N, C-alpha and C positions, 0 to 999 in steps of 0.2 A: 486180497478179491480179482488182482488179476487171476491168476491161477483157476479160478472159479471158473471168472468171467471168461477164458477161456475152456475149458469144457462146455461150456451154456452152450459158446461159439458153432462146436466141436460135435455136439453128440442134434442141437437142436437149430433151425435153421434160420427161423422168427427169432432168436438172440446174436444172431450174427454180427450184430454191433457192441454184443456187450463187451467187448473189448476196448471198448475205444479210446479216449479220454476223455470227453465232455459228459462221456456215460459214467465211469470211474472214478470222476472232479464229484457229479451232483448227487452219485450213491457216498461218498466219505461225507460231500456237505451235507447233504439232509439228515442224514443219519448221528453224527453231531450232538451234542445233549449240552444245554444251555444254564450257564454257570447263575449265581442270585445275582445280580446287577446285568446281567447280560442287558443294551438293550440300544438298537439300531438309531441312526441321526437320519433329520428328513434325507431325500436323496439317495441317502446311501445302503444297500440291504443290507450291510451288516455291523456289526458293535466294530467300534475301532479300537480296541486293545482285543476284544474276545474274536473276535473273527465271529465264525459262524459257530462256535464252541469250543468244546472235545472232542476230539473222534471217542465214536465207540462204535469198536466193528462190528460188535451184535448186533446192533440198528442195522448197519451198511450190510452185513450180510444180508439181513435177512429184505432187505431195499430189493439187492443186486437178484436174490434167488429167486424172488416172486415175479419178477417186470421178466418179458417187458409185458405191458399193457395190451394187446392185440385189436382192443377196442378204445373209441373216443369215451366207452363207459369206463369206468378203472375204478377197482379196488382202493378208495380210502387207507385202507390198514399200511399197505405200501406197494410198490412198483416204480417200474420207468418207463422212459420210451427216448428212441432216440431221431429225429427227424430231419430229414432231407425237404427244409421247408423251399419252393418254385421263386423265382422272383417274384410271379406277381399274385404269389398271398400275403396277402397284413394279418391274415388272423385265425388260428387255429383253438381252436373250445376243448375241455375235456370237465364230463359230469359225473358225479358219484356222489351216493346216498347213503347220512347216516344214519342209522336207525336209532343211535345211541349218544350224550353227550361224550364228546373227547375231550381230553384233557391237555391234548397234542395235539395242534397242527406242523408239521415244518414241511416244505415246499424247499425244493430248488430249479431253477435254470441258468443253463450257463453252457457257452458259445466258444468260440476261439476269431480271434483275429487275424487275417492274414496278411502275410508281408512276401507279395511275388512282386520280383522286377519286372519293368515294359519301359519302352522305348517310351518320352514325349520331346515334345521340342521345348527352348526355351526358348518364347518371346522375342525377348529382350534385346535376346542374345544372335538370337538364327541356328543357334548349334544346337545336334540334338543329344540327350542327355539319357541316365539311367536310373529310373522313379521307383523305389524301392521307401513307399514309404507305404505304411500300414495301415488297411483298411482294416474299418469295424463298422458288424450291426449292431441296431438297437435296437430292441428287444424290451418287456415290459412283460407286468404278471400281475395281473389280478384278479381276487380272491370274489364272487360272487352269488349273492342267496339268495336263493329261489322262491326263499319261501316264506316272504319276509313278509308278507300280507297285504305288501303295495307291490307288491309285482320287484323284480329284480333288483335290491340294492346291491352295491358294492363297497363290501365289510373289510377290504385287506388291499393294498397296492401296494410292488416294489416297482420307482421307479428311477432306478439311479442315472446318474446322466456322468457318471464319466467308467462306469468298471462294465463287464462283459460278466457280469453273475447277477438276478437280482431274487430275490428271497421273502417268502413269504412265512411270518411262522406266531402263529395263534397259540395261547396260555389254556386256551379252550374251548369251542365251538359245540353249540346246540343242535340236535340232530336238523333235520332239513334234509333238502335236496340242491347242491352248490358247483359252481361251475366254476374252472379255469380257465382265465384264457390268458391267449399268451398273443401276446401285438408289434407286431412292428412297424419303425417309423422313420427306419433312413430311407435316404435316396439311393439306395448305390444298387445300382439294376443286377442283382447277383442269385441266385440263392445262393441257400444257407442252412448251414446244419447249426443243431439243438438239441440239447439231454434235457429232458423234464426226468427228475426223481420227486417222491414224496414221503412218505409216514405219518402214520396218526398210531396214535395209543386212548386207548377206551380207559375213561371215568375212574379211578379207584368206587368203587361202590364201600358205603358203611357197614360195620360189618354189625351184627349184635356180641354185645361182649358174655361169651361165656360162663357157664353157670360152674360155676367146682365146687364138686363138693369136701367140705374141709371134716378132715376129723375132731367129732368131738372134742373140746376142751377139757381134760381131768381135772377135778377138784384138790386142791395144790395138799391144801389142811389134813389128807389123809395120808402124804405119805411120810412115812416114820421118819426120811433123814430132814424133815421140817419140822 
């Protein structure tokens, strides 16, 4: 995936962010396949034991090579974006339309914490110190159905309190128009980078049973061996 991302970045300026760690991580996790019994807990985006699932590099490769999305009207089949969000921007939305029911939708939002040293003064002691306390932005991810009939309705959300990843996963999603909302909630006055990756698969269509021409059954009573 990294080699592919490097080639993409070298050949297309629009894909210059493909090799970034946030993008590779989001692509890997969005491509993961869920095992039976996969279930996330409240306020935790991933399964306690199974994580995002097991790696499917074919899925992840398809997501990587489908991106980056050039607009905020995205292709639901797969893609990614890398965003350098300004400090004052609190919400970014992406919309897509499903022309048919999909059997699976997986969306991953991921970002890094920052560990940067800075001088500060310990007030009680009046002496300077070197502070290496990590800083972590807080993002939420929400899926909104725009064609719900009663106005936009939030149908799925990921609101982790402890992680630097958010994950929306639906085993089935009906056709219609949808919006993915990335919302920043922290009070850190810094711009922050994030990567968003997604994929979907069309629902399997029932197939008509094939008619098989069977050979005629011979009358065994005419067989001299019997």
